[in-house]
N, C-alpha and C positions, 0 to 999 in steps of 0.2 A: 156322472159328468160334473155335477155341481160340487161334489166332494173333491174331485181332482183339481178343479179351479181354485177351491179354497186352499188346498195344500200348496199349489203354485204361488198363490198370493202371499201366504205366510212365509214361504221360502224366500220370496222376493223381499219381504219386509226384513227378514232375518239377515239376508246378505247385505241389504242396504244399510241396516243398523251397524253391521260389522265393518262395512267400508267407512261409514261416518266416524266410528270410534277409532278406526285405524289412523285417522288424521292426527290424533293425539296419542303420544307414546305413554302407555300406562307405567306406573312405577311400583316397585317393590322395595320395602324398607327392611334393613337389618339393624335391629336395636341392640345396644350394648349397655351393660351395667358392670360395676366392679367394686372391689374393696381392697384396702391395704391391710395385709396380714402376714405375719412372719417375714417381715422385710421383703415382701413380694406383693405384686398387684395381681389379684385373681379376677379373671374376666368371665362373664357369661354373655352370650350373644344368641339372638333368635331371629330367623327370617319370619316374615309375616305371610308368606304364601307357600303352598305346598309345592308348586313348580320350582320356586326358588330353593326350597329345601332339597328337592331331588337333585338339582345341580350341585348343591353343597355336599350331599351324600355321595355323589359320583366322583367329584374332584376335590372337595374340601374348601376350607376358608383360608384367606390370607389375613394375618394380623399385622397392622401397621401402627406405628407410634410416632408422636412428635413431642419434643421436649419444650416445656414452658409454653409461651403463647405463639410459638412459631408454627407455620403451616407446612413445613417441610417434613411430611410423613415418610418414614422408611419402614420397610418390611422387617419384622423381628421374629416371625415364625408362621407356621401353618398348622392347621388341624384337619383331620379327616376321621370318619367313623371307624369303629373297630371292625376287624375281620370277623368271620363267623367263629373262628377258633378263639379269638380274644373275647367275644361275647360269652361263649361257653365257659371260658376260664373265670371271668369275673362273676358269673352266676354261681359257679361252684364255690367261689370264695366268699359269697355273700354271708353276712353275719347273722341274718335271720331269714325266715321264710318270706316275710313282707318285703325285705330288701331284694330278695331274689325275684319275687314276682314283679317288682317295679322295674328291675333291669330287663326281665324277660318281656314286659310290656313295651319298653323302649326299643328292644331289638325287633319285636314284631312290627312296630310302627316303621322302623327303618326299612325292613324288608318289604313292607306293604307299599311304601313310597317308591321304592326302586322298581317294583313290578309294573307300576303305571297302568292300572287296570283301565283307566279312561272312563268315559261315560257314553251312554247312548241316549238319543233323543227320539221320542215318539211324538209325531205331530198330533196324534189323537190326544195325548196327555198334555202337550203344550209346554209353556214356559214353567208351569208348576213343577214338572219333573226336574228341570234344570235347577230350580231353586232348592229342591230336596237334595240333589246331588251336591250342590255347593254347601248346603248346611251340614251334610255328612262329612264333607272334606274339612270344613272348619272345625267340626267336633273332633275329628282325629288329630288335627293340628293342635287344638287346645289340650287334648289329653297328653300329647307328647311333651308339650311345654310344661304342663303341671308335673309330669313325671320327672322331667329334667330339673325342675326346681326342687322337687322333693328328694331326689337321689343324685348325689354328686357324681357317682360312677356312671349313672345313666347319661348325665350331661356330657361327661368325657367321652362315653361310647358313641354318642351322636355327633361328636365334633363341636359341641356348643361350649366347650370350656378351654381356657388357656391360662397359664400361670407365667407371668413375667417376673423372672428372678433377677433381672439386671437393673433394678431401679435404685435410686439414691434417696435416702431419707430427706424429707422436707422439700422435694422438688415436685413441680407441677408437670403432669403428663396428660396428653390427649391421645386417645385410641380410636381407631376405626377398623371395621371388618369389611373385607371384600370377598367376592367369589373368585375362586381360581379360574373357573370357566364362566364368563359373563353370560347373561341370558340374552337370547335372540328376540325375546318378546317384550320383556320389561326393562325399563331403565332402573338399575339398582342404585338405591340411595342408602349410603352408609351413615347412620346417625352417630355422630362423634360423641365420645364420652370423656369427660375431664375429671381428674382426681389429683389430689395432693398426697404424696407419700408420707402421711402422718397417721398416728393411731387416733381413733375417735371411739371412745367407749360407749357413748350415749346414742349412737346412730340408730340402734334397734329398740329404743325405749318408746313406748306409745301410751299416752294417758287414756285410761278407761274411766268413763263417767257413770255414776250410779244413780238410778231412779228408784226411790223407795216406794213400795206399795204395801198394800194390806195383804200379809202372808205371801208376798212375792217381791222379787228384786229384778230390776232391769238394768242392762249394761249396754253402753254405747261407746264406740271408739271410731276415730277417724281412720280412713284407709291409709296405710303406710306403703310407700312405693316399693319397699324392699321386703315386705312381709305378705304372706298369703296362707290360706288354709288354716284358719284359727281353730284351736281346741281350747275348751274351757274345763278346768278341773277344780274340784272342791274336796277338802279332807272330810271323809265320812268314816267314823269308827277307826280313826288313826291311819287311814289309807287315802292316798290321792285317787279320786275316782273321776274319770272323764265323763262329763255330763252330756256332750253332744255325740250323736251316733256317727256323724260324718263331719269332716272338716268344713268350716264355715268360709265360703268364698263370696266375694262381692262381684257379682256378674251383672253388667249393665250394657246397654246398647252404646254403639260408638258415638251417637249424637246426644247422649245424656250430658246435661250441663248443670245438674243440681248438686246439692251437698253429697259428698262422698263419705258416707258413714255406714257402719255395720253394727248389728246388735245381737244380744242374747238375753233371754228371759228364763227365770226359774220361779215356779209357783209352789204351792202347798208347803210353805215354810212356816216356822213358828215365829209369831210376832215378838219383838224385843229380844231376840237371840241373835248373836253376832255370827256371821258366816264369812269365811275367807276364801277368795277365789283367785286362781292363777290362770293366766292367759298365755298360751303358747302359739307359735306360728312357724311356718317354714320360711327360711331365707332363700334367696336366689341361689345359694351355694349348697343346698341340700342339708341344711342344719335346722334342727328343731330347737327354738330358743324361747325363753320366757320373756315376754315384753312388758308384763304388768302383773301386779298383785294388789288386790283391793279387798277391803272389808266393809260389809254392809249389814244393815239390820232392818228387817221389815217392821213396820209400825201399824198401829190401828189407824185406819183412814176413814172409818165409818162415822159420819157426823151425827150429832144428836138430832132429835126431832125439831122441826121448824116452829118457832114461836109465832102465834097469831097476834099481831099488833092492832089494837083497837084505835079508833079515831082519837088523837090527842086533843085535850081540852084546855083552852085558855081560861082556867078556873078563877084566877086572881090576876090583878094588874101585872104582878111581877112573877107569876107562876104558870107553867104549863104542866099539866098532869098527863103522864104517859102510863098506860096500862096494857097488859098483854095476857094471853092464855096459853097453857100447855096441856096437851092430852095426856091422860094417865094410861099405862104406867110410865114412869120416867126411868131411863136406864141407870144402872148402878154406877157407871163411870161418869155420870153427869156432874159438872163442877159449878156452874153458875151462869150469870147473864152479864151482857155488856150493852149499854145504851149509848148511841152516838147520834150526831146531828150534822146536817149539811144544808147548804143554801140551794142545792140542786138535787133533783130526783136521782140522777146517776152521777153525782159529783163525789168529791172526797169527804167522807164522814169522819168527824172528830169525836173521840171518846169523851164522855161527859163526867167520868169519875175515875179515881185512881185505882181502885181495886174492884175485882169482880163482885157483882151483887150475889147474895146467897141463892141456893137452889130454890128456896121458898119464896123469893121475891117475885111479885107480880105488878109492882107499881114503882114509878120513879118521878120525882118532881124536878123540873128544870127551871132554875132561876137565872140562867145566863143566856136565855134565848135572845135573838136579835129582833127588836121591835119593828125596825124598818126594813126587814129582810123576809124572805120566804124561809121557813124552818121545816125541813124534812127530818123525821126521826126513824131510827132503825134499831131493832132489838136483836141481839145475837145470843145464841145458846152455845156454851163451850163445855167440852168434856175434858177428862184428865189427860187425854192425848193431844189437847189443844186443837181438836177438830171443831169446826165452827159451822153452824147453820144460821141463816139470817131470815128475818121476817121481810115482808115487802115494805119499802119505805112509804110512810104516810105523812102528809103535811098537816100542820095545825092551822086553823083559821083564827087569826089574832083579832081581838076586840081593840080597835085602834081609836083612841080619843085624843091623841096628841096632834095638834096642828103642825104644819110645816113652819120652818123658821121665817123670819121677816125677809121678804125679797129685797134685792139690792139692784139698782140700775147701774149699768156700766156707762152708757152714754145715750144721747139722743140728738138728732140733727134733722134739719129741714133743707131740702134742696130748692133750686130756683123755681120749681113748678109747684111747691107747696106740699110735697110728699114728705111725711115725717117718718124717720126710722128710729125705733126705740130698741135698745139692746139690753137684755136682762141677764144678770149673772145666775147661772143655773143653781137651784137649791141642792143641798147634798142628800136629801131624803130619797131613799130607794123607791118609796111608794108615791112619789110626786106625780100627780095627774096633769098639772099644767097651771096656766096663769090666766087671770082676768084683768084687763087693762081698763083704766078709768081716765077721763080727760075733763079739764075745766079751763075757762079763760082767765081765772084769777085764783090765787092760792087760797083765798078765804071763802071762795064760793063752793057750792056743792059739786062733787065730781060725779060724772055719769059713766056707766060701763059702756064701752064702745067695741071691745074685742075680747074674744076668748080663744084659748088654744089648749084643748084637753086631749089626752090619749084615751083610747078605749080600754076597757078592763082586760081585753084579750091580749094587749100588748105589754102587760106589766112585767113579764119575764123575758121579753124580746130585747136583745142587745142591738138590733138593727133599727129600732124606732126611737127617735130622740124627742124629748120634750121641746116644744116650740119656745124659743127664747128671743126671737127677733120679730117685732110686730111693725106693720106699716099702717100709717094713718094719713089722711089728706085734709089739709086746712087751707083757708083762704089767706093770701098774702096781704090783702087790702083790709087791714084792721087797725083800730086805734090802740089796741094792746100789743106791745112789742114782743110779748112772750106767750107761749102756750104751756099748760101745766099738766103733768101726768102722775098717776099713782098706780100701783099694781098690787094684787094679792095672789097668794099661792094656795092651791087646793090639792089634797091627796085623794087616793081612790076611795076613802071613806067619807069624802066631802068635808073633812076638817079644813077650816079656812084659817090662813095666817092673818096676822095684823097687817095693816097697810104699810107699804114701803114709804120711805121718805119721798117728798115731792121732787119730781124732776122738772126743772125749768128749761124750756127749749126756746131759744131766740128765733124769731122770724127773720128770714134772710134780708139783708140789704144789698143794694147794687153799687154802693160807693166804695171804691178801693181805698185802703189806708194811705196815709202820706208816705212818701219815699224816704228811707234813711239816707243820710249823707256822711261822707268821710270828711273829717277835719284835718287829719295829719297822718302821714305814714313815716315810720322811722326804721331804717335798716341798720343792723349791726353785724358783727362777725357770725353770730349764731342764731339770731331770731329776727323776725319782722314784726314790729309793733304798730298796731292800727288804732287810731283814735277816731271816734265817730259820734254822731247824734242819731239815735234810733227814732222810729216813727212814734208819734204821740197820740195816734188815734185811740179812742176809748176801748173799742172792741178787739184789740189786738190779741191774737191767739199765740203767734210765735213770730220771731224775727230771725231770719236765716242769713248766715254768712256763706258766700260762695267763693270757690277758688278754682283756678285752672292755670296751666303752664303754656297753653297755646291760645293766643288771642282769638283765633278763628274757631276754636272748639266751643261746644256748648258749656254753659256754666255747670259746675258740679257742686251739689249740696255738701257743705264742709262742716258747719257748726251752727247749732241753735243757740242764740244769744238770749240772755235775760233782759227783760224790759227796762231794767234800771242799769244796764251795763253801758260803760262809756269807752272801754278799750278792750283789745284782745291781742294777746302775744302768741304768734304762730311759731312754735318750736319745731314743727315737723317740716323742716326745710333742708334743702341741699345747697351747699355753697356754689355760687356761680349761676344758679338757676333763677330765672325771672318768674315771679308769681304774680298773677293778676287777681284782684279781689273785687267783689260787688256784694250788695246786700238787697234784701227784699223783705217786706212785712206782709203777713197773712192774718186776716181777721177771722172772727168766729163763723162767718158765712163763707169762708174759703175764698174771699176776694183777695187778690194779690196786688201789691203796689208795683210800680215800675222798678226795674233794676236800678240801683244806685250807680252814679257815674263811676266807672271802674278806676282803680288805682293799681300801681304796680310797685313791687319791692324785690330786692335781691340782696342776699347776704354776701359778704365779701370775705376774702381770705387775707389776713394781715400778716401771715408768716413770711419770713424773709427768704428769698430765693438766692442761690449762689450766683456771684457775678460772672461775667464773661472772663475768659483767659486769653493770654497771648494776643492782645490787641495791637495791631500794626497799621501804620498809615504809609502809603506810597503815592508818589506823584509821577505820572508819565503822560507825555503828549497832552498836557493841559487838563488832565483828569486825575482827581484824588480818589484813591480806593482804600477803604477801611476793611480789614479782615480780622476775625477773631474766632475763638473756639468756645463751644458750650456743650457740656456733656449731657445735660438734661433736656435737650431739644425735643419737642413734640408739637402736636397740632394746637395745643393750648398756649404755646409760648410765642412771644414776639419781642422785638428789640426797639428801644427808643434811642435815637441819636441826639446827643447834647453837643452844643457848640458855644465857645466863649464869645461874648459880645465885647464891645470896645471897653466896657468897664471891667472886663476880666471875670464876668460872671457866666456860669454855664446856664444856658437856656435850652428848653426843649426845641429841637430843630426838625427832626424827621423820624420816620420809623421804618423798620425792615422786618420781613418774615424769614430772611435768610441770614447766613453768617457772613454777610458782606454788605457794604454800602458804597455807592459811587456818586460823585458829583463833579461839576466843573471846578477847576482850580481857581481860587480867588484870593491870591495873596497868602500871607501867613495866617494859618488857621489852627486852632486847638480843639480836639474832639474827645468825647468820652461816650461810653455806651452803658445803658441800664436795661436789665431784664424785667419783663412783665409777663404775668400769666392772666388768662381770662377770668380766673376766679378771684382776682384782686391781689394776688401775690406779686412782690417785686424784690429786686436785689438792690444792693448799694451801687453807687456810681463807680464805674471801672476806673482804672488808672488812665490819665490823660495821655494823648499822643498829639504831635504837632507836625505841621508841614511848613517849612520855611520858604 
């Protein structure tokens, strides 16, 4: 009873899975490849499922073609498999027994597909049996495709081949293949194939890379989409001999996404003898072609014995002695030694001599070592085939008696709370351990050590740990001495001490702001704005700053640092017609800032002449005078000034207008003229006059 329940449950799961998958229509793909040969396009096409192949074997394929980039495919032909009589005819006409066997294998596959043996499922064996049936089906499908690739007559007999003889040279064509009888189960997807009807002699060339070994050679080539079943041949005793028993195929899973390469190796060769290899493969069109020919030569790859490097010694101030040992006996092809040096254990080592040291050498003296660096040494043994073996790298312990260079202060300052910040320029020595800071209330008094900043010996090779160069100190602001004095000395990891730095004098802060600079005069011209001023005269001035802005409500922008003895500044970075506002401020050594100077303003003007108005006319009607004129360059920057003659006959400025017209009440005889102005300072000459009687 329990077994029957299990079978019913599995049956339910199987039917439910089939129903779920039925909601999505499965697809089958017909892939197409082709080539242009003998003024024709030769095609090969292959279904990817056995059930699709059965439909093709029963009713055949439809070949469609589209010209150029158009999508209007039209049928140009159909293919279907051979009849039994045709199969027997081509087998009898085969040129060799191998060819006949290939055709017979294709015919057997064709008949096997048509028989549709189907499959059975045992619930006791479960899903595994279904997988085995599917694997067998896929294997048969693969064998048929490989046979069709290898034998052109087999491809034609299976209906996988078509030759389009109606093409034009140089024209692009698109092909797709359909089933004469569509599948009721699968949605058939025809993978289109595009080709230009031109000859391409290099399409089947494929580069083969050689890996040289000791008495062996390795060969690697990238997979070629149009080549399969590789054979490797080599000339032996004047004859081409095939080296592989079976063709080399690249078989990978459908989800494989790695490098697509295939290879071949041959061993038991003679070193330093040249060997020439030829590589052949089957095309999709049943042809065996040579796609590469390479020549290789195996070489001696066995390195000499490894030298044993002793601890290098810093024997003299300018010499490091390097010694090594070799076990006896030494091989007959041994050539010599190479000694190299690096700053890191696993870094790049630099050779220390031009020529190899002789076979008998066991010592080398290095006079170019780096005194302030770590020095690792490496000894390499080299044979006549340039094979190399290396010792383990060993570092030398240097005897360092050279102190660091004299330290240099960058700056020092005190804030309003009495905290002093001292900044030191880092010394260039690689073995710098740190600094010791001293302080005094007077330059001539004795200095006392107040701060130290040293690295540990473990951090000497670390690039993440930095030597401390900024020190903090706290002093009282209530002192009769206006300055505080500092000196510093540098130490290396061997405790060599540098000479003292120069004295750094740091002024105690004051709270009184410097006097405010004042402007004396501002002068605007066509191109520049010239400022004249009197700067702050406070003694401890650090800098005097000129500010500028174009919007009076905007904050001041730092524009120029002025010299303490400067009396004027010419601003050349100005735009015509723009108003610029200026102010100044003084900063002392304690960062006290003066008030901003009373702002001034300036604007460059444009002195170029504008064209005058044209067609000026005056009319009087109903007690009102109207002036009209034309002006070609009218824009938002343009306005017009009306001039009118007085009793003395002189034109005086009377009114202005933003339009090409002016009106006023009539007041007896009047004479008018108009002048053009622009906001950047440009103006025209006075127009011709007009009168109202």
